mmCIF entry with sequence, helices, sheets and N, C-alpha, C, O atoms, coordinates in Angstrom:
data_MODEL
# 
_entry.id   MODEL 
# 
_entity.id                         1 
_entity.type                       polymer 
_entity.pdbx_number_of_molecules   1 
# 
_entity_poly.entity_id                      1 
_entity_poly.type                           'polypeptide(L)' 
_entity_poly.nstd_linkage                   no 
_entity_poly.nstd_monomer                   no 
_entity_poly.pdbx_seq_one_letter_code       MLSAGQLGDPLLLTHPGHLTQATATALSDASSVTIIGGHLAVSSKTEHQLQDVLGR 
_entity_poly.pdbx_seq_one_letter_code_can   MLSAGQLGDPLLLTHPGHLTQATATALSDASSVTIIGGHLAVSSKTEHQLQDVLGR 
_entity_poly.pdbx_strand_id                 A 
# 
loop_
_entity_poly_seq.entity_id 
_entity_poly_seq.num 
_entity_poly_seq.mon_id 
_entity_poly_seq.hetero 
1 1  MET n 
1 2  LEU n 
1 3  SER n 
1 4  ALA n 
1 5  GLY n 
1 6  GLN n 
1 7  LEU n 
1 8  GLY n 
1 9  ASP n 
1 10 PRO n 
1 11 LEU n 
1 12 LEU n 
1 13 LEU n 
1 14 THR n 
1 15 HIS n 
1 16 PRO n 
1 17 GLY n 
1 18 HIS n 
1 19 LEU n 
1 20 THR n 
1 21 GLN n 
1 22 ALA n 
1 23 THR n 
1 24 ALA n 
1 25 THR n 
1 26 ALA n 
1 27 LEU n 
1 28 SER n 
1 29 ASP n 
1 30 ALA n 
1 31 SER n 
1 32 SER n 
1 33 VAL n 
1 34 THR n 
1 35 ILE n 
1 36 ILE n 
1 37 GLY n 
1 38 GLY n 
1 39 HIS n 
1 40 LEU n 
1 41 ALA n 
1 42 VAL n 
1 43 SER n 
1 44 SER n 
1 45 LYS n 
1 46 THR n 
1 47 GLU n 
1 48 HIS n 
1 49 GLN n 
1 50 LEU n 
1 51 GLN n 
1 52 ASP n 
1 53 VAL n 
1 54 LEU n 
1 55 GLY n 
1 56 ARG n 
# 
_struct_asym.id          A 
_struct_asym.entity_id   1 
# 
loop_
_struct_conf.conf_type_id 
_struct_conf.id 
_struct_conf.pdbx_PDB_helix_id 
_struct_conf.beg_label_comp_id 
_struct_conf.beg_label_asym_id 
_struct_conf.beg_label_seq_id 
_struct_conf.pdbx_beg_PDB_ins_code 
_struct_conf.end_label_comp_id 
_struct_conf.end_label_asym_id 
_struct_conf.end_label_seq_id 
_struct_conf.pdbx_end_PDB_ins_code 
_struct_conf.beg_auth_comp_id 
_struct_conf.beg_auth_asym_id 
_struct_conf.beg_auth_seq_id 
_struct_conf.end_auth_comp_id 
_struct_conf.end_auth_asym_id 
_struct_conf.end_auth_seq_id 
_struct_conf.pdbx_PDB_helix_class 
_struct_conf.details 
_struct_conf.pdbx_PDB_helix_length 
HELX_P HELX_P1 AA1 ALA A 4  ? LEU A 7  ? ALA A 4  LEU A 7  1 ? 4  
HELX_P HELX_P2 AA2 GLN A 21 ? ALA A 26 ? GLN A 21 ALA A 26 1 ? 6  
HELX_P HELX_P3 AA3 SER A 44 ? LEU A 54 ? SER A 44 LEU A 54 1 ? 11 
# 
_struct_conf_type.id          HELX_P 
_struct_conf_type.criteria    ? 
_struct_conf_type.reference   ? 
# 
loop_
_atom_site.group_PDB 
_atom_site.id 
_atom_site.type_symbol 
_atom_site.label_atom_id 
_atom_site.label_alt_id 
_atom_site.label_comp_id 
_atom_site.label_asym_id 
_atom_site.label_entity_id 
_atom_site.label_seq_id 
_atom_site.pdbx_PDB_ins_code 
_atom_site.Cartn_x 
_atom_site.Cartn_y 
_atom_site.Cartn_z 
_atom_site.occupancy 
_atom_site.B_iso_or_equiv 
_atom_site.pdbx_formal_charge 
_atom_site.auth_seq_id 
_atom_site.auth_comp_id 
_atom_site.auth_asym_id 
_atom_site.auth_atom_id 
_atom_site.pdbx_PDB_model_num 
ATOM 1   N N  . MET A 1 1  ? 20.991 3.226  17.933 1.00 0.00 ? 1  MET A N  1 
ATOM 2   C CA . MET A 1 1  ? 19.580 3.502  17.835 1.00 0.00 ? 1  MET A CA 1 
ATOM 3   C C  . MET A 1 1  ? 19.385 4.752  16.977 1.00 0.00 ? 1  MET A C  1 
ATOM 4   O O  . MET A 1 1  ? 20.065 5.758  17.179 1.00 0.00 ? 1  MET A O  1 
ATOM 5   N N  . LEU A 1 2  ? 18.478 4.689  16.041 1.00 0.00 ? 2  LEU A N  1 
ATOM 6   C CA . LEU A 1 2  ? 18.184 5.822  15.166 1.00 0.00 ? 2  LEU A CA 1 
ATOM 7   C C  . LEU A 1 2  ? 16.967 6.572  15.670 1.00 0.00 ? 2  LEU A C  1 
ATOM 8   O O  . LEU A 1 2  ? 16.067 5.980  16.265 1.00 0.00 ? 2  LEU A O  1 
ATOM 9   N N  . SER A 1 3  ? 16.939 7.848  15.436 1.00 0.00 ? 3  SER A N  1 
ATOM 10  C CA . SER A 1 3  ? 15.783 8.655  15.783 1.00 0.00 ? 3  SER A CA 1 
ATOM 11  C C  . SER A 1 3  ? 14.920 8.870  14.539 1.00 0.00 ? 3  SER A C  1 
ATOM 12  O O  . SER A 1 3  ? 15.362 8.640  13.414 1.00 0.00 ? 3  SER A O  1 
ATOM 13  N N  . ALA A 1 4  ? 13.687 9.315  14.763 1.00 0.00 ? 4  ALA A N  1 
ATOM 14  C CA . ALA A 1 4  ? 12.790 9.592  13.639 1.00 0.00 ? 4  ALA A CA 1 
ATOM 15  C C  . ALA A 1 4  ? 13.412 10.610 12.698 1.00 0.00 ? 4  ALA A C  1 
ATOM 16  O O  . ALA A 1 4  ? 13.309 10.478 11.478 1.00 0.00 ? 4  ALA A O  1 
ATOM 17  N N  . GLY A 1 5  ? 14.058 11.627 13.261 1.00 0.00 ? 5  GLY A N  1 
ATOM 18  C CA . GLY A 1 5  ? 14.687 12.654 12.439 1.00 0.00 ? 5  GLY A CA 1 
ATOM 19  C C  . GLY A 1 5  ? 15.806 12.108 11.567 1.00 0.00 ? 5  GLY A C  1 
ATOM 20  O O  . GLY A 1 5  ? 15.958 12.525 10.418 1.00 0.00 ? 5  GLY A O  1 
ATOM 21  N N  . GLN A 1 6  ? 16.586 11.181 12.099 1.00 0.00 ? 6  GLN A N  1 
ATOM 22  C CA . GLN A 1 6  ? 17.667 10.583 11.319 1.00 0.00 ? 6  GLN A CA 1 
ATOM 23  C C  . GLN A 1 6  ? 17.129 9.747  10.168 1.00 0.00 ? 6  GLN A C  1 
ATOM 24  O O  . GLN A 1 6  ? 17.785 9.610  9.135  1.00 0.00 ? 6  GLN A O  1 
ATOM 25  N N  . LEU A 1 7  ? 15.951 9.194  10.341 1.00 0.00 ? 7  LEU A N  1 
ATOM 26  C CA . LEU A 1 7  ? 15.329 8.402  9.289  1.00 0.00 ? 7  LEU A CA 1 
ATOM 27  C C  . LEU A 1 7  ? 14.536 9.258  8.310  1.00 0.00 ? 7  LEU A C  1 
ATOM 28  O O  . LEU A 1 7  ? 14.063 8.766  7.285  1.00 0.00 ? 7  LEU A O  1 
ATOM 29  N N  . GLY A 1 8  ? 14.395 10.536 8.630  1.00 0.00 ? 8  GLY A N  1 
ATOM 30  C CA . GLY A 1 8  ? 13.619 11.421 7.773  1.00 0.00 ? 8  GLY A CA 1 
ATOM 31  C C  . GLY A 1 8  ? 12.127 11.314 8.006  1.00 0.00 ? 8  GLY A C  1 
ATOM 32  O O  . GLY A 1 8  ? 11.333 11.791 7.195  1.00 0.00 ? 8  GLY A O  1 
ATOM 33  N N  . ASP A 1 9  ? 11.741 10.694 9.106  1.00 0.00 ? 9  ASP A N  1 
ATOM 34  C CA . ASP A 1 9  ? 10.320 10.533 9.429  1.00 0.00 ? 9  ASP A CA 1 
ATOM 35  C C  . ASP A 1 9  ? 9.906  11.548 10.480 1.00 0.00 ? 9  ASP A C  1 
ATOM 36  O O  . ASP A 1 9  ? 10.707 11.907 11.344 1.00 0.00 ? 9  ASP A O  1 
ATOM 37  N N  . PRO A 1 10 ? 8.665  12.016 10.417 1.00 0.00 ? 10 PRO A N  1 
ATOM 38  C CA . PRO A 1 10 ? 8.198  12.963 11.424 1.00 0.00 ? 10 PRO A CA 1 
ATOM 39  C C  . PRO A 1 10 ? 7.844  12.242 12.723 1.00 0.00 ? 10 PRO A C  1 
ATOM 40  O O  . PRO A 1 10 ? 7.558  11.045 12.724 1.00 0.00 ? 10 PRO A O  1 
ATOM 41  N N  . LEU A 1 11 ? 7.868  12.974 13.806 1.00 0.00 ? 11 LEU A N  1 
ATOM 42  C CA . LEU A 1 11 ? 7.410  12.499 15.097 1.00 0.00 ? 11 LEU A CA 1 
ATOM 43  C C  . LEU A 1 11 ? 6.115  13.244 15.375 1.00 0.00 ? 11 LEU A C  1 
ATOM 44  O O  . LEU A 1 11 ? 6.122  14.461 15.563 1.00 0.00 ? 11 LEU A O  1 
ATOM 45  N N  . LEU A 1 12 ? 5.006  12.519 15.402 1.00 0.00 ? 12 LEU A N  1 
ATOM 46  C CA . LEU A 1 12 ? 3.693  13.140 15.586 1.00 0.00 ? 12 LEU A CA 1 
ATOM 47  C C  . LEU A 1 12 ? 3.144  12.785 16.959 1.00 0.00 ? 12 LEU A C  1 
ATOM 48  O O  . LEU A 1 12 ? 3.307  11.660 17.432 1.00 0.00 ? 12 LEU A O  1 
ATOM 49  N N  . LEU A 1 13 ? 2.503  13.738 17.584 1.00 0.00 ? 13 LEU A N  1 
ATOM 50  C CA . LEU A 1 13 ? 1.911  13.536 18.903 1.00 0.00 ? 13 LEU A CA 1 
ATOM 51  C C  . LEU A 1 13 ? 0.392  13.511 18.780 1.00 0.00 ? 13 LEU A C  1 
ATOM 52  O O  . LEU A 1 13 ? -0.184 14.106 17.870 1.00 0.00 ? 13 LEU A O  1 
ATOM 53  N N  . THR A 1 14 ? -0.244 12.808 19.717 1.00 0.00 ? 14 THR A N  1 
ATOM 54  C CA . THR A 1 14 ? -1.690 12.774 19.748 1.00 0.00 ? 14 THR A CA 1 
ATOM 55  C C  . THR A 1 14 ? -2.141 12.661 21.185 1.00 0.00 ? 14 THR A C  1 
ATOM 56  O O  . THR A 1 14 ? -1.322 12.415 22.071 1.00 0.00 ? 14 THR A O  1 
ATOM 57  N N  . HIS A 1 15 ? -3.410 12.834 21.433 1.00 0.00 ? 15 HIS A N  1 
ATOM 58  C CA . HIS A 1 15 ? -3.989 12.683 22.761 1.00 0.00 ? 15 HIS A CA 1 
ATOM 59  C C  . HIS A 1 15 ? -3.987 11.197 23.117 1.00 0.00 ? 15 HIS A C  1 
ATOM 60  O O  . HIS A 1 15 ? -4.241 10.373 22.239 1.00 0.00 ? 15 HIS A O  1 
ATOM 61  N N  . PRO A 1 16 ? -3.714 10.825 24.356 1.00 0.00 ? 16 PRO A N  1 
ATOM 62  C CA . PRO A 1 16 ? -3.691 9.404  24.713 1.00 0.00 ? 16 PRO A CA 1 
ATOM 63  C C  . PRO A 1 16 ? -5.007 8.675  24.452 1.00 0.00 ? 16 PRO A C  1 
ATOM 64  O O  . PRO A 1 16 ? -4.999 7.485  24.140 1.00 0.00 ? 16 PRO A O  1 
ATOM 65  N N  . GLY A 1 17 ? -6.142 9.375  24.576 1.00 0.00 ? 17 GLY A N  1 
ATOM 66  C CA . GLY A 1 17 ? -7.440 8.724  24.466 1.00 0.00 ? 17 GLY A CA 1 
ATOM 67  C C  . GLY A 1 17 ? -8.080 8.731  23.096 1.00 0.00 ? 17 GLY A C  1 
ATOM 68  O O  . GLY A 1 17 ? -9.053 8.012  22.864 1.00 0.00 ? 17 GLY A O  1 
ATOM 69  N N  . HIS A 1 18 ? -7.551 9.532  22.182 1.00 0.00 ? 18 HIS A N  1 
ATOM 70  C CA . HIS A 1 18 ? -8.113 9.581  20.825 1.00 0.00 ? 18 HIS A CA 1 
ATOM 71  C C  . HIS A 1 18 ? -7.107 10.197 19.863 1.00 0.00 ? 18 HIS A C  1 
ATOM 72  O O  . HIS A 1 18 ? -6.205 10.933 20.262 1.00 0.00 ? 18 HIS A O  1 
ATOM 73  N N  . LEU A 1 19 ? -7.284 9.880  18.603 1.00 0.00 ? 19 LEU A N  1 
ATOM 74  C CA . LEU A 1 19 ? -6.423 10.425 17.557 1.00 0.00 ? 19 LEU A CA 1 
ATOM 75  C C  . LEU A 1 19 ? -6.894 11.831 17.228 1.00 0.00 ? 19 LEU A C  1 
ATOM 76  O O  . LEU A 1 19 ? -8.056 12.032 16.878 1.00 0.00 ? 19 LEU A O  1 
ATOM 77  N N  . THR A 1 20 ? -6.000 12.802 17.340 1.00 0.00 ? 20 THR A N  1 
ATOM 78  C CA . THR A 1 20 ? -6.397 14.171 17.028 1.00 0.00 ? 20 THR A CA 1 
ATOM 79  C C  . THR A 1 20 ? -6.550 14.337 15.513 1.00 0.00 ? 20 THR A C  1 
ATOM 80  O O  . THR A 1 20 ? -5.917 13.624 14.734 1.00 0.00 ? 20 THR A O  1 
ATOM 81  N N  . GLN A 1 21 ? -7.378 15.263 15.119 1.00 0.00 ? 21 GLN A N  1 
ATOM 82  C CA . GLN A 1 21 ? -7.603 15.506 13.695 1.00 0.00 ? 21 GLN A CA 1 
ATOM 83  C C  . GLN A 1 21 ? -6.319 15.937 13.001 1.00 0.00 ? 21 GLN A C  1 
ATOM 84  O O  . GLN A 1 21 ? -6.060 15.547 11.863 1.00 0.00 ? 21 GLN A O  1 
ATOM 85  N N  . ALA A 1 22 ? -5.516 16.744 13.691 1.00 0.00 ? 22 ALA A N  1 
ATOM 86  C CA . ALA A 1 22 ? -4.252 17.207 13.089 1.00 0.00 ? 22 ALA A CA 1 
ATOM 87  C C  . ALA A 1 22 ? -3.328 16.033 12.796 1.00 0.00 ? 22 ALA A C  1 
ATOM 88  O O  . ALA A 1 22 ? -2.690 15.995 11.744 1.00 0.00 ? 22 ALA A O  1 
ATOM 89  N N  . THR A 1 23 ? -3.250 15.070 13.722 1.00 0.00 ? 23 THR A N  1 
ATOM 90  C CA . THR A 1 23 ? -2.393 13.909 13.501 1.00 0.00 ? 23 THR A CA 1 
ATOM 91  C C  . THR A 1 23 ? -2.969 13.023 12.412 1.00 0.00 ? 23 THR A C  1 
ATOM 92  O O  . THR A 1 23 ? -2.226 12.520 11.569 1.00 0.00 ? 23 THR A O  1 
ATOM 93  N N  . ALA A 1 24 ? -4.284 12.823 12.413 1.00 0.00 ? 24 ALA A N  1 
ATOM 94  C CA . ALA A 1 24 ? -4.927 12.009 11.381 1.00 0.00 ? 24 ALA A CA 1 
ATOM 95  C C  . ALA A 1 24 ? -4.680 12.611 9.997  1.00 0.00 ? 24 ALA A C  1 
ATOM 96  O O  . ALA A 1 24 ? -4.393 11.884 9.046  1.00 0.00 ? 24 ALA A O  1 
ATOM 97  N N  . THR A 1 25 ? -4.788 13.915 9.883  1.00 0.00 ? 25 THR A N  1 
ATOM 98  C CA . THR A 1 25 ? -4.552 14.593 8.608  1.00 0.00 ? 25 THR A CA 1 
ATOM 99  C C  . THR A 1 25 ? -3.096 14.414 8.164  1.00 0.00 ? 25 THR A C  1 
ATOM 100 O O  . THR A 1 25 ? -2.825 14.159 6.990  1.00 0.00 ? 25 THR A O  1 
ATOM 101 N N  . ALA A 1 26 ? -2.169 14.550 9.105  1.00 0.00 ? 26 ALA A N  1 
ATOM 102 C CA . ALA A 1 26 ? -0.748 14.402 8.775  1.00 0.00 ? 26 ALA A CA 1 
ATOM 103 C C  . ALA A 1 26 ? -0.422 12.984 8.322  1.00 0.00 ? 26 ALA A C  1 
ATOM 104 O O  . ALA A 1 26 ? 0.526  12.772 7.566  1.00 0.00 ? 26 ALA A O  1 
ATOM 105 N N  . LEU A 1 27 ? -1.206 12.014 8.784  1.00 0.00 ? 27 LEU A N  1 
ATOM 106 C CA . LEU A 1 27 ? -0.960 10.608 8.438  1.00 0.00 ? 27 LEU A CA 1 
ATOM 107 C C  . LEU A 1 27 ? -1.753 10.135 7.223  1.00 0.00 ? 27 LEU A C  1 
ATOM 108 O O  . LEU A 1 27 ? -1.668 8.963  6.855  1.00 0.00 ? 27 LEU A O  1 
ATOM 109 N N  . SER A 1 28 ? -2.507 11.007 6.607  1.00 0.00 ? 28 SER A N  1 
ATOM 110 C CA . SER A 1 28 ? -3.403 10.590 5.526  1.00 0.00 ? 28 SER A CA 1 
ATOM 111 C C  . SER A 1 28 ? -2.672 9.924  4.354  1.00 0.00 ? 28 SER A C  1 
ATOM 112 O O  . SER A 1 28 ? -3.266 9.102  3.656  1.00 0.00 ? 28 SER A O  1 
ATOM 113 N N  . ASP A 1 29 ? -1.417 10.255 4.128  1.00 0.00 ? 29 ASP A N  1 
ATOM 114 C CA . ASP A 1 29 ? -0.639 9.653  3.039  1.00 0.00 ? 29 ASP A CA 1 
ATOM 115 C C  . ASP A 1 29 ? 0.385  8.635  3.531  1.00 0.00 ? 29 ASP A C  1 
ATOM 116 O O  . ASP A 1 29 ? 1.181  8.129  2.739  1.00 0.00 ? 29 ASP A O  1 
ATOM 117 N N  . ALA A 1 30 ? 0.375  8.330  4.823  1.00 0.00 ? 30 ALA A N  1 
ATOM 118 C CA . ALA A 1 30 ? 1.366  7.409  5.390  1.00 0.00 ? 30 ALA A CA 1 
ATOM 119 C C  . ALA A 1 30 ? 1.044  5.968  5.007  1.00 0.00 ? 30 ALA A C  1 
ATOM 120 O O  . ALA A 1 30 ? -0.118 5.594  4.849  1.00 0.00 ? 30 ALA A O  1 
ATOM 121 N N  . SER A 1 31 ? 2.089  5.176  4.864  1.00 0.00 ? 31 SER A N  1 
ATOM 122 C CA . SER A 1 31 ? 1.897  3.752  4.582  1.00 0.00 ? 31 SER A CA 1 
ATOM 123 C C  . SER A 1 31 ? 2.066  2.914  5.842  1.00 0.00 ? 31 SER A C  1 
ATOM 124 O O  . SER A 1 31 ? 1.605  1.774  5.901  1.00 0.00 ? 31 SER A O  1 
ATOM 125 N N  . SER A 1 32 ? 2.724  3.476  6.847  1.00 0.00 ? 32 SER A N  1 
ATOM 126 C CA . SER A 1 32 ? 2.886  2.760  8.114  1.00 0.00 ? 32 SER A CA 1 
ATOM 127 C C  . SER A 1 32 ? 3.184  3.765  9.219  1.00 0.00 ? 32 SER A C  1 
ATOM 128 O O  . SER A 1 32 ? 3.591  4.896  8.952  1.00 0.00 ? 32 SER A O  1 
ATOM 129 N N  . VAL A 1 33 ? 2.979  3.343  10.452 1.00 0.00 ? 33 VAL A N  1 
ATOM 130 C CA . VAL A 1 33 ? 3.324  4.151  11.622 1.00 0.00 ? 33 VAL A CA 1 
ATOM 131 C C  . VAL A 1 33 ? 3.983  3.253  12.653 1.00 0.00 ? 33 VAL A C  1 
ATOM 132 O O  . VAL A 1 33 ? 3.788  2.037  12.656 1.00 0.00 ? 33 VAL A O  1 
ATOM 133 N N  . THR A 1 34 ? 4.753  3.860  13.517 1.00 0.00 ? 34 THR A N  1 
ATOM 134 C CA . THR A 1 34 ? 5.328  3.173  14.660 1.00 0.00 ? 34 THR A CA 1 
ATOM 135 C C  . THR A 1 34 ? 4.818  3.874  15.905 1.00 0.00 ? 34 THR A C  1 
ATOM 136 O O  . THR A 1 34 ? 5.038  5.072  16.088 1.00 0.00 ? 34 THR A O  1 
ATOM 137 N N  . ILE A 1 35 ? 4.140  3.130  16.755 1.00 0.00 ? 35 ILE A N  1 
ATOM 138 C CA . ILE A 1 35 ? 3.608  3.688  17.994 1.00 0.00 ? 35 ILE A CA 1 
ATOM 139 C C  . ILE A 1 35 ? 4.662  3.532  19.074 1.00 0.00 ? 35 ILE A C  1 
ATOM 140 O O  . ILE A 1 35 ? 5.181  2.440  19.305 1.00 0.00 ? 35 ILE A O  1 
ATOM 141 N N  . ILE A 1 36 ? 4.968  4.635  19.728 1.00 0.00 ? 36 ILE A N  1 
ATOM 142 C CA . ILE A 1 36 ? 5.954  4.623  20.808 1.00 0.00 ? 36 ILE A CA 1 
ATOM 143 C C  . ILE A 1 36 ? 5.227  4.977  22.092 1.00 0.00 ? 36 ILE A C  1 
ATOM 144 O O  . ILE A 1 36 ? 4.604  6.034  22.195 1.00 0.00 ? 36 ILE A O  1 
ATOM 145 N N  . GLY A 1 37 ? 5.309  4.101  23.051 1.00 0.00 ? 37 GLY A N  1 
ATOM 146 C CA . GLY A 1 37 ? 4.656  4.318  24.335 1.00 0.00 ? 37 GLY A CA 1 
ATOM 147 C C  . GLY A 1 37 ? 3.672  3.205  24.618 1.00 0.00 ? 37 GLY A C  1 
ATOM 148 O O  . GLY A 1 37 ? 3.194  2.536  23.701 1.00 0.00 ? 37 GLY A O  1 
ATOM 149 N N  . GLY A 1 38 ? 3.377  3.013  25.864 1.00 0.00 ? 38 GLY A N  1 
ATOM 150 C CA . GLY A 1 38 ? 2.429  1.985  26.280 1.00 0.00 ? 38 GLY A CA 1 
ATOM 151 C C  . GLY A 1 38 ? 0.993  2.457  26.146 1.00 0.00 ? 38 GLY A C  1 
ATOM 152 O O  . GLY A 1 38 ? 0.722  3.499  25.549 1.00 0.00 ? 38 GLY A O  1 
ATOM 153 N N  . HIS A 1 39 ? 0.072  1.674  26.710 1.00 0.00 ? 39 HIS A N  1 
ATOM 154 C CA . HIS A 1 39 ? -1.350 1.994  26.595 1.00 0.00 ? 39 HIS A CA 1 
ATOM 155 C C  . HIS A 1 39 ? -1.756 3.240  27.373 1.00 0.00 ? 39 HIS A C  1 
ATOM 156 O O  . HIS A 1 39 ? -2.825 3.797  27.125 1.00 0.00 ? 39 HIS A O  1 
ATOM 157 N N  . LEU A 1 40 ? -0.931 3.682  28.297 1.00 0.00 ? 40 LEU A N  1 
ATOM 158 C CA . LEU A 1 40 ? -1.227 4.945  28.977 1.00 0.00 ? 40 LEU A CA 1 
ATOM 159 C C  . LEU A 1 40 ? -0.883 6.134  28.089 1.00 0.00 ? 40 LEU A C  1 
ATOM 160 O O  . LEU A 1 40 ? -1.477 7.204  28.222 1.00 0.00 ? 40 LEU A O  1 
ATOM 161 N N  . ALA A 1 41 ? 0.069  5.949  27.187 1.00 0.00 ? 41 ALA A N  1 
ATOM 162 C CA . ALA A 1 41 ? 0.464  7.014  26.264 1.00 0.00 ? 41 ALA A CA 1 
ATOM 163 C C  . ALA A 1 41 ? -0.389 7.019  25.010 1.00 0.00 ? 41 ALA A C  1 
ATOM 164 O O  . ALA A 1 41 ? -0.728 8.083  24.492 1.00 0.00 ? 41 ALA A O  1 
ATOM 165 N N  . VAL A 1 42 ? -0.742 5.826  24.512 1.00 0.00 ? 42 VAL A N  1 
ATOM 166 C CA . VAL A 1 42 ? -1.561 5.675  23.302 1.00 0.00 ? 42 VAL A CA 1 
ATOM 167 C C  . VAL A 1 42 ? -2.533 4.525  23.563 1.00 0.00 ? 42 VAL A C  1 
ATOM 168 O O  . VAL A 1 42 ? -2.129 3.364  23.624 1.00 0.00 ? 42 VAL A O  1 
ATOM 169 N N  . SER A 1 43 ? -3.812 4.855  23.714 1.00 0.00 ? 43 SER A N  1 
ATOM 170 C CA . SER A 1 43 ? -4.810 3.851  24.064 1.00 0.00 ? 43 SER A CA 1 
ATOM 171 C C  . SER A 1 43 ? -5.118 2.910  22.899 1.00 0.00 ? 43 SER A C  1 
ATOM 172 O O  . SER A 1 43 ? -4.753 3.177  21.754 1.00 0.00 ? 43 SER A O  1 
ATOM 173 N N  . SER A 1 44 ? -5.789 1.816  23.213 1.00 0.00 ? 44 SER A N  1 
ATOM 174 C CA . SER A 1 44 ? -6.230 0.879  22.172 1.00 0.00 ? 44 SER A CA 1 
ATOM 175 C C  . SER A 1 44 ? -7.168 1.576  21.191 1.00 0.00 ? 44 SER A C  1 
ATOM 176 O O  . SER A 1 44 ? -7.133 1.305  19.991 1.00 0.00 ? 44 SER A O  1 
ATOM 177 N N  . LYS A 1 45 ? -8.007 2.476  21.708 1.00 0.00 ? 45 LYS A N  1 
ATOM 178 C CA . LYS A 1 45 ? -8.919 3.235  20.842 1.00 0.00 ? 45 LYS A CA 1 
ATOM 179 C C  . LYS A 1 45 ? -8.121 4.046  19.817 1.00 0.00 ? 45 LYS A C  1 
ATOM 180 O O  . LYS A 1 45 ? -8.459 4.073  18.634 1.00 0.00 ? 45 LYS A O  1 
ATOM 181 N N  . THR A 1 46 ? -7.069 4.701  20.284 1.00 0.00 ? 46 THR A N  1 
ATOM 182 C CA . THR A 1 46 ? -6.228 5.489  19.390 1.00 0.00 ? 46 THR A CA 1 
ATOM 183 C C  . THR A 1 46 ? -5.542 4.596  18.362 1.00 0.00 ? 46 THR A C  1 
ATOM 184 O O  . THR A 1 46 ? -5.424 4.962  17.193 1.00 0.00 ? 46 THR A O  1 
ATOM 185 N N  . GLU A 1 47 ? -5.094 3.428  18.801 1.00 0.00 ? 47 GLU A N  1 
ATOM 186 C CA . GLU A 1 47 ? -4.469 2.478  17.885 1.00 0.00 ? 47 GLU A CA 1 
ATOM 187 C C  . GLU A 1 47 ? -5.448 2.050  16.792 1.00 0.00 ? 47 GLU A C  1 
ATOM 188 O O  . GLU A 1 47 ? -5.067 1.960  15.624 1.00 0.00 ? 47 GLU A O  1 
ATOM 189 N N  . HIS A 1 48 ? -6.693 1.786  17.154 1.00 0.00 ? 48 HIS A N  1 
ATOM 190 C CA . HIS A 1 48 ? -7.704 1.406  16.165 1.00 0.00 ? 48 HIS A CA 1 
ATOM 191 C C  . HIS A 1 48 ? -8.003 2.560  15.205 1.00 0.00 ? 48 HIS A C  1 
ATOM 192 O O  . HIS A 1 48 ? -8.217 2.340  14.013 1.00 0.00 ? 48 HIS A O  1 
ATOM 193 N N  . GLN A 1 49 ? -8.017 3.785  15.727 1.00 0.00 ? 49 GLN A N  1 
ATOM 194 C CA . GLN A 1 49 ? -8.233 4.943  14.865 1.00 0.00 ? 49 GLN A CA 1 
ATOM 195 C C  . GLN A 1 49 ? -7.076 5.092  13.873 1.00 0.00 ? 49 GLN A C  1 
ATOM 196 O O  . GLN A 1 49 ? -7.290 5.461  12.718 1.00 0.00 ? 49 GLN A O  1 
ATOM 197 N N  . LEU A 1 50 ? -5.865 4.808  14.320 1.00 0.00 ? 50 LEU A N  1 
ATOM 198 C CA . LEU A 1 50 ? -4.715 4.841  13.413 1.00 0.00 ? 50 LEU A CA 1 
ATOM 199 C C  . LEU A 1 50 ? -4.870 3.813  12.303 1.00 0.00 ? 50 LEU A C  1 
ATOM 200 O O  . LEU A 1 50 ? -4.573 4.096  11.142 1.00 0.00 ? 50 LEU A O  1 
ATOM 201 N N  . GLN A 1 51 ? -5.332 2.624  12.655 1.00 0.00 ? 51 GLN A N  1 
ATOM 202 C CA . GLN A 1 51 ? -5.549 1.582  11.650 1.00 0.00 ? 51 GLN A CA 1 
ATOM 203 C C  . GLN A 1 51 ? -6.586 2.029  10.641 1.00 0.00 ? 51 GLN A C  1 
ATOM 204 O O  . GLN A 1 51 ? -6.437 1.767  9.447  1.00 0.00 ? 51 GLN A O  1 
ATOM 205 N N  . ASP A 1 52 ? -7.635 2.698  11.095 1.00 0.00 ? 52 ASP A N  1 
ATOM 206 C CA . ASP A 1 52 ? -8.663 3.205  10.174 1.00 0.00 ? 52 ASP A CA 1 
ATOM 207 C C  . ASP A 1 52 ? -8.089 4.240  9.217  1.00 0.00 ? 52 ASP A C  1 
ATOM 208 O O  . ASP A 1 52 ? -8.400 4.229  8.026  1.00 0.00 ? 52 ASP A O  1 
ATOM 209 N N  . VAL A 1 53 ? -7.243 5.142  9.740  1.00 0.00 ? 53 VAL A N  1 
ATOM 210 C CA . VAL A 1 53 ? -6.627 6.174  8.896  1.00 0.00 ? 53 VAL A CA 1 
ATOM 211 C C  . VAL A 1 53 ? -5.752 5.523  7.822  1.00 0.00 ? 53 VAL A C  1 
ATOM 212 O O  . VAL A 1 53 ? -5.703 5.984  6.682  1.00 0.00 ? 53 VAL A O  1 
ATOM 213 N N  . LEU A 1 54 ? -5.063 4.448  8.204  1.00 0.00 ? 54 LEU A N  1 
ATOM 214 C CA . LEU A 1 54 ? -4.180 3.756  7.270  1.00 0.00 ? 54 LEU A CA 1 
ATOM 215 C C  . LEU A 1 54 ? -4.921 2.782  6.366  1.00 0.00 ? 54 LEU A C  1 
ATOM 216 O O  . LEU A 1 54 ? -4.325 2.184  5.470  1.00 0.00 ? 54 LEU A O  1 
ATOM 217 N N  . GLY A 1 55 ? -6.225 2.621  6.601  1.00 0.00 ? 55 GLY A N  1 
ATOM 218 C CA . GLY A 1 55 ? -7.024 1.722  5.757  1.00 0.00 ? 55 GLY A CA 1 
ATOM 219 C C  . GLY A 1 55 ? -6.807 0.257  6.071  1.00 0.00 ? 55 GLY A C  1 
ATOM 220 O O  . GLY A 1 55 ? -6.852 -0.580 5.169  1.00 0.00 ? 55 GLY A O  1 
ATOM 221 N N  . ARG A 1 56 ? -6.574 -0.067 7.327  1.00 0.00 ? 56 ARG A N  1 
ATOM 222 C CA . ARG A 1 56 ? -6.343 -1.455 7.718  1.00 0.00 ? 56 ARG A CA 1 
ATOM 223 C C  . ARG A 1 56 ? -7.406 -1.955 8.636  1.00 0.00 ? 56 ARG A C  1 
ATOM 224 O O  . ARG A 1 56 ? -7.361 -3.110 9.061  1.00 0.00 ? 56 ARG A O  1 
# 
């Protein structure tokens, strides 16, 4: 199993209920993200906000 650091990717944290501005800004140039954790860790609302940041 590889870690984000081994792949050269950052590990970003956000609030479970919404995407924080700091995380959204850090992802502004990202082409994809991998969400780790269930819906208690990252809500559907946060997932939709991530899709908006990525332009999907």
